[in-house]
C-alpha positions as semicolon CSV with decimal commas, in nm:
position;residue;x (nm);y (nm);z (nm)
1;X;4,911;-1,848;-0,030
2;X;4,581;-1,946;0,106
3;X;4,288;-1,714;0,036
4;X;4,146;-1,585;0,372
5;X;3,802;-1,464;0,412
6;X;3,906;-1,116;0,473
7;X;4,108;-1,110;0,154
8;X;3,783;-1,215;-0,040
9;X;3,584;-0,941;0,117
10;X;3,842;-0,695;0,042
11;X;3,868;-0,805;-0,313
12;X;3,487;-0,820;-0,387
13;X;3,309;-0,555;-0,587
14;X;3,129;-0,338;-0,341
15;X;2,843;-0,314;-0,571
16;X;2,827;-0,673;-0,634
17;X;2,532;-0,715;-0,366
18;X;2,305;-0,470;-0,555
19;X;2,309;-0,692;-0,873
20;X;2,120;-0,997;-0,961
21;X;2,297;-1,331;-0,920
22;X;2,140;-1,671;-1,036
23;X;2,190;-1,929;-0,747
24;X;2,035;-2,229;-0,891
25;X;1,802;-2,373;-1,170
26;X;1,433;-2,476;-1,097
27;X;1,350;-2,647;-1,418
28;X;1,357;-2,377;-1,678
29;X;1,385;-2,093;-1,417
30;X;1,691;-1,954;-1,300
31;X;1,617;-1,876;-0,932
32;X;1,825;-1,546;-0,832
33;X;1,924;-1,418;-0,474
34;X;1,657;-1,171;-0,491
35;X;1,402;-1,400;-0,580
36;X;1,498;-1,614;-0,278
37;X;1,487;-1,318;-0,056
38;X;1,135;-1,224;-0,179
39;X;1,031;-1,582;-0,089
40;X;1,202;-1,535;0,267
41;X;0,993;-1,258;0,324
42;X;0,662;-1,396;0,238
43;X;0,757;-1,712;0,457
44;X;0,822;-1,488;0,735
45;X;0,501;-1,325;0,704
46;X;0,313;-1,649;0,691
47;X;0,492;-1,780;0,989
48;X;0,478;-1,474;1,188
49;X;0,127;-1,318;1,159
50;X;-0,099;-1,614;1,201
51;X;0,100;-1,692;1,528
52;X;0,062;-1,334;1,652
53;X;-0,292;-1,290;1,571
54;X;-0,440;-1,633;1,564
55;X;-0,694;-1,515;1,797
56;X;-0,881;-1,213;1,969
57;X;-0,693;-1,103;2,278
58;X;-0,878;-0,904;2,570
59;X;-0,558;-0,810;2,736
60;X;-0,339;-0,521;2,615
61;X;-0,091;-0,639;2,355
62;X;0,272;-0,664;2,435
63;X;0,594;-0,737;2,251
64;X;0,585;-0,808;1,894
65;X;0,232;-0,822;1,883
66;X;0,203;-0,446;2,009
67;X;0,470;-0,346;1,751
68;X;0,278;-0,478;1,464
69;X;-0,060;-0,406;1,582
70;X;0,046;-0,034;1,646
71;X;0,181;-0,007;1,272
72;X;-0,155;-0,177;1,157
73;X;-0,387;0,056;1,333
74;X;-0,183;0,362;1,235
75;X;-0,222;0,263;0,891
76;X;-0,578;0,191;0,905
77;X;-0,697;0,483;1,095
78;X;-0,468;0,763;0,960
79;X;-0,383;0,632;0,605
80;X;-0,663;0,432;0,486
81;X;-0,975;0,525;0,639
82;X;-0,947;0,911;0,558
83;X;-0,902;0,806;0,185
84;X;-1,135;0,492;0,158
85;X;-1,412;0,606;0,413
86;X;-1,680;0,323;0,452
87;X;-1,476;0,112;0,202
88;X;-1,179;0,082;0,437
89;X;-1,214;-0,267;0,574
90;X;-1,251;-0,417;0,225
91;X;-0,917;-0,326;0,111
92;X;-0,725;-0,347;0,463
93;X;-0,609;-0,710;0,403
94;X;-0,438;-0,612;0,058
95;X;-0,290;-0,298;0,199
96;X;-0,131;-0,462;0,497
97;X;-0,005;-0,719;0,299
98;X;0,134;-0,498;0,054
99;X;0,293;-0,270;0,329
100;X;0,459;-0,552;0,526
101;X;0,598;-0,744;0,229
102;X;0,759;-0,441;0,091
103;X;0,893;-0,380;0,476
104;X;1,007;-0,715;0,521
105;X;1,181;-0,731;0,182
106;X;1,352;-0,394;0,242
107;X;1,458;-0,481;0,591
108;X;1,607;-0,844;0,491
109;X;1,812;-0,653;0,226
110;X;1,995;-0,468;0,504
111;X;2,139;-0,789;0,659
112;X;2,470;-0,865;0,489
113;X;2,377;-1,253;0,426
114;X;2,639;-1,313;0,170
115;X;2,934;-1,135;0,332
116;X;2,858;-1,338;0,644
117;X;2,847;-1,653;0,463
118;X;3,191;-1,552;0,302
119;X;3,346;-1,498;0,633
120;X;3,249;-1,849;0,758
121;X;3,283;-2,047;0,439
122;X;3,584;-1,855;0,290
123;X;3,407;-1,889;-0,048
124;X;3,231;-1,611;-0,236
125;X;2,872;-1,603;-0,168
126;X;2,586;-1,418;-0,352
127;X;2,314;-1,540;-0,121
128;X;2,101;-1,236;0,023
129;X;2,020;-0,911;-0,108
130;X;1,702;-0,667;-0,147
131;X;1,403;-0,809;-0,301
132;X;1,286;-0,501;-0,368
133;X;1,626;-0,397;-0,526
134;X;1,506;-0,531;-0,864
135;X;1,259;-0,417;-1,122
136;X;1,113;-0,759;-1,128
137;X;0,991;-0,739;-0,782
138;X;0,877;-0,379;-0,776
139;X;0,730;-0,408;-1,119
140;X;0,517;-0,709;-0,990
141;X;0,397;-0,543;-0,703
142;X;0,302;-0,242;-0,917
143;X;0,113;-0,455;-1,160
144;X;-0,071;-0,630;-0,879
145;X;-0,195;-0,287;-0,736
146;X;-0,270;-0,153;-1,083
147;X;-0,521;-0,467;-1,147
148;X;-0,644;-0,449;-0,787
149;X;-0,720;-0,067;-0,823
150;X;-0,920;-0,085;-1,142
151;X;-1,082;-0,425;-1,078
152;X;-1,207;-0,274;-0,741
153;X;-1,339;0,016;-0,928
154;X;-1,547;-0,195;-1,167
155;X;-1,653;-0,431;-0,872
156;X;-1,774;-0,116;-0,709
157;X;-1,977;0,020;-0,986
158;X;-2,124;-0,347;-1,025
159;X;-2,213;-0,338;-0,647
160;X;-2,383;0,003;-0,677
161;X;-2,581;-0,124;-0,959
162;X;-2,686;-0,426;-0,793
163;X;-2,794;-0,244;-0,470
164;X;-2,963;0,027;-0,667
165;X;-2,746;0,311;-0,546
166;X;-2,548;0,387;-0,860
167;X;-2,508;0,779;-0,884
168;X;-2,622;0,840;-0,536
169;X;-2,376;0,950;-0,260
170;X;-2,599;1,171;-0,038
171;X;-2,516;1,175;0,314
172;X;-2,220;0,936;0,296
173;X;-2,446;0,634;0,337
174;X;-2,381;0,257;0,267
175;X;-2,671;0,085;0,105
176;X;-2,725;-0,302;0,114
177;X;-2,909;-0,514;-0,133
178;X;-3,190;-0,560;0,132
179;X;-3,283;-0,202;0,103
180;X;-3,145;-0,121;0,457
181;X;-2,929;0,195;0,461
182;X;-2,662;0,259;0,734
183;X;-2,534;0,607;0,788
184;X;-2,150;0,641;0,744
185;X;-1,966;0,775;1,054
186;X;-1,979;1,107;0,886
187;X;-2,353;1,127;0,971
188;X;-2,275;1,117;1,347
189;X;-1,961;1,306;1,391
190;X;-2,087;1,440;1,737
191;X;-1,978;1,098;1,876
192;X;-1,607;1,195;1,803
193;X;-1,384;1,461;1,846
194;X;-1,064;1,581;1,697
195;X;-0,794;1,757;1,903
196;X;-0,479;1,908;1,802
197;X;-0,303;1,596;1,812
198;X;-0,583;1,354;1,809
199;X;-0,680;1,124;1,518
200;X;-1,011;1,190;1,371
201;X;-1,159;0,859;1,488
202;X;-1,064;0,895;1,854
203;X;-1,393;0,860;2,020
204;X;-1,553;1,099;2,285
205;X;-1,562;0,797;2,507
206;X;-1,196;0,745;2,569
207;X;-1,248;0,396;2,697
208;X;-1,292;0,286;2,368
209;X;-0,912;0,333;2,283
210;X;-0,865;0,030;2,483
211;X;-1,059;-0,163;2,241
212;X;-0,944;-0,010;1,912
213;X;-1,053;-0,311;1,705
214;X;-1,405;-0,314;1,817
215;X;-1,436;0,074;1,780
216;X;-1,300;0,104;1,444
217;X;-1,497;-0,172;1,286
218;X;-1,700;-0,060;0,984
219;X;-2,008;-0,178;1,135
220;X;-2,004;0,112;1,397
221;X;-2,246;0,287;1,153
222;X;-2,555;0,414;1,327
223;X;-2,872;0,174;1,340
224;X;-3,092;0,077;1,066
225;X;-3,320;0,298;0,857
226;X;-3,672;0,241;0,761
227;X;-3,745;0,206;0,393
228;X;-3,883;0,540;0,382
229;X;-3,550;0,693;0,485
230;X;-3,636;0,793;0,850
231;X;-3,379;0,676;1,089
232;X;-3,538;0,534;1,390
233;X;-3,471;0,684;1,729
234;X;-3,309;1,010;1,670
235;X;-3,525;1,214;1,435
236;X;-3,305;1,235;1,170
237;X;-3,492;1,205;0,820
238;X;-3,342;1,131;0,476
239;X;-3,620;1,019;0,220
240;X;-3,445;0,744;0,036
241;X;-3,280;0,794;-0,301
242;X;-3,190;0,444;-0,372
243;X;-3,366;0,274;-0,678
244;X;-3,425;-0,072;-0,786
245;X;-3,124;-0,314;-0,801
246;X;-3,017;-0,466;-1,120
247;X;-2,955;-0,825;-1,211
248;X;-2,586;-0,918;-1,095
249;X;-2,512;-1,050;-1,437
250;X;-2,628;-0,737;-1,623
251;X;-2,470;-0,507;-1,360
252;X;-2,136;-0,703;-1,424
253;X;-2,150;-0,658;-1,811
254;X;-2,260;-0,280;-1,766
255;X;-2,003;-0,210;-1,477
256;X;-1,705;-0,204;-1,730
257;X;-1,830;0,075;-1,969
258;X;-1,962;0,285;-1,685
259;X;-1,637;0,262;-1,498
260;X;-1,503;0,397;-1,821
261;X;-1,762;0,659;-1,863
262;X;-1,683;0,786;-1,511
263;X;-1,283;0,745;-1,563
264;X;-1,285;1,122;-1,673
265;X;-1,467;1,418;-1,565
266;X;-1,780;1,552;-1,776
267;X;-1,715;1,935;-1,754
268;X;-2,022;2,037;-1,983
269;X;-2,251;1,763;-1,859
270;X;-2,629;1,912;-1,900
271;X;-2,801;1,956;-1,580
272;X;-3,169;1,952;-1,533
273;X;-3,350;2,206;-1,789
274;X;-3,037;2,247;-1,999
275;X;-3,014;2,178;-2,371
276;X;-2,914;1,806;-2,465
277;X;-2,685;1,957;-2,713
278;X;-2,450;2,014;-2,441
279;X;-2,366;1,659;-2,459
280;X;-2,178;1,731;-2,783
281;X;-1,888;1,944;-2,621
282;X;-1,916;1,735;-2,302
283;X;-1,859;1,406;-2,496
284;X;-1,568;1,560;-2,692
285;X;-1,408;1,696;-2,383
286;X;-1,459;1,377;-2,191
287;X;-1,289;1,171;-2,472
288;X;-0,977;1,422;-2,451
289;X;-0,967;1,397;-2,068
290;X;-1,014;1,003;-2,082
291;X;-0,726;0,971;-2,294
292;X;-0,500;1,165;-2,047
293;X;-0,636;0,976;-1,763
294;X;-0,570;0,636;-1,916
295;X;-0,214;0,757;-1,988
296;X;-0,175;0,847;-1,628
297;X;-0,328;0,523;-1,532
298;X;-0,035;0,333;-1,715
299;X;0,209;0,589;-1,577
300;X;0,103;0,521;-1,217
301;X;0,243;0,171;-1,185
302;X;0,566;0,274;-1,367
303;X;0,609;0,553;-1,101
304;X;0,546;0,301;-0,830
305;X;0,791;0,083;-0,971
306;X;1,090;0,308;-1,046
307;X;1,026;0,486;-0,705
308;X;1,074;0,177;-0,488
309;X;1,361;0,022;-0,703
310;X;1,567;0,347;-0,718
311;X;1,524;0,423;-0,350
312;X;1,626;0,079;-0,230
313;X;1,942;0,046;-0,443
314;X;2,045;0,409;-0,389
315;X;2,188;0,350;-0,035
316;X;2,374;0,033;-0,138
317;X;2,531;0,228;-0,444
318;X;2,623;0,505;-0,211
319;X;2,786;0,265;0,025
320;X;2,988;0,079;-0,248
321;X;3,121;0,403;-0,387
322;X;3,229;0,510;-0,030
323;X;3,413;0,178;0,022
324;X;3,566;0,210;-0,298
325;X;3,765;0,525;-0,194
326;X;3,966;0,303;0,054
327;X;4,155;0,076;-0,178
328;X;4,213;0,366;-0,444
329;X;4,407;0,571;-0,185
330;X;4,774;0,547;-0,196
331;X;4,974;0,449;0,124
332;X;4,858;0,278;0,437
333;X;4,803;0,598;0,636
334;X;4,602;0,763;0,360
335;X;4,387;0,447;0,353
336;X;4,333;0,454;0,727
337;X;4,279;0,851;0,715
338;X;4,006;0,760;0,454
339;X;3,883;0,454;0,609
340;X;3,784;0,601;0,957
341;X;3,549;0,855;0,825
342;X;3,400;0,651;0,551
343;X;3,328;0,383;0,809
344;X;3,147;0,624;1,053
345;X;2,977;0,755;0,744
346;X;2,871;0,410;0,630
347;X;2,711;0,348;0,969
348;X;2,514;0,650;0,961
349;X;2,391;0,559;0,589
350;X;2,304;0,227;0,722
351;X;2,068;0,379;0,995
352;X;1,929;0,617;0,726
353;X;1,858;0,312;0,499
354;X;1,651;0,156;0,795
355;X;1,445;0,464;0,806
356;X;1,405;0,452;0,402
357;X;1,296;0,092;0,445
358;X;0,990;0,206;0,639
359;X;0,934;0,512;0,466
360;X;0,944;0,343;0,093
361;X;0,692;0,091;0,215
362;X;0,460;0,347;0,371
363;X;0,488;0,561;0,048
364;X;0,406;0,262;-0,184
365;X;0,092;0,174;0,035
366;X;-0,026;0,539;0,069
367;X;-0,014;0,607;-0,292
368;X;-0,194;0,259;-0,375
369;X;-0,454;0,356;-0,117
370;X;-0,512;0,699;-0,296
371;X;-0,531;0,522;-0,628
372;X;-0,792;0,277;-0,489
373;X;-0,986;0,564;-0,329
374;X;-1,002;0,733;-0,654
375;X;-1,139;0,428;-0,832
376;X;-1,395;0,311;-0,568
377;X;-1,501;0,654;-0,394
378;X;-1,442;0,932;-0,626
379;X;-1,709;1,142;-0,438
380;X;-1,479;1,154;-0,152
């Protein structure tokens, strides 16, 4: 008797699409369905975003561009900026890329590619799947985030040494190597308002909402200061506290030990006029706290890995378990009685999985943002 496509689907393991399946060999590498879907997600991003955002538009965005720009602007203003402050735009490209790659991988995993191919070819197919449903993908993303976080922290220390601003965080100011200081947006909060339902960066001049990209640029900081710390034109005085910059090579070498020196708090650090012997308990406690912080730094990528992986396969496993209830039920009538509510429940779970796809991309990116902020802007 010929095997029909429906019989193939009925006989297949409902949990089969959660597992890894090697599709072909690429030299010594066995290419799996999840690896292929990760490449598909990357290709979609490379093909879509350069077309949508190939140039600046003066007209209000519409269609797909409006959809993606709304997401990007929300992430930048409500997620990245509150944590990263003046460092926001340095990390926006990485964080946007991280979010959309995870989102695309999650959403592509909701498409039953293998089942559709099986219906048309009448041969079992393992194409498709969730790229983030494997520890390989989520672990790689977590390792990339881990390296980016700590390299960014070390780079921030080096930049501060080069600019002569290491250890100075007064007035939330940025300093540049040319000695010019630019006050951060917190220094001119009177230019912004925050209502009950308004973002912190919504301007008092609401016409700026029509040009959010221009308004939210990090060069919105107020005008230049003179070298003696007096801001020109508004009477604000801040006697400069930046010192002489350091040689870039020396700063790069010194940045690593200084990063670890500041990686843990110094609870007993002697202040002005206190005994230098306070360094003894301070260093002892710092060493203990450093050990805890290093353990936490290693645990964080594991938490990111497992959180994303588990949440992206949980829905598929639940769906598979529900579908398995149908064939194990005795009798056609009983199978129909079980199959009808299972079908409805499966559709509801599919809708929930769409929400989880967005939610998990957001959570992974949000946690990464907080970890970066703790590395580059601990004073905030």
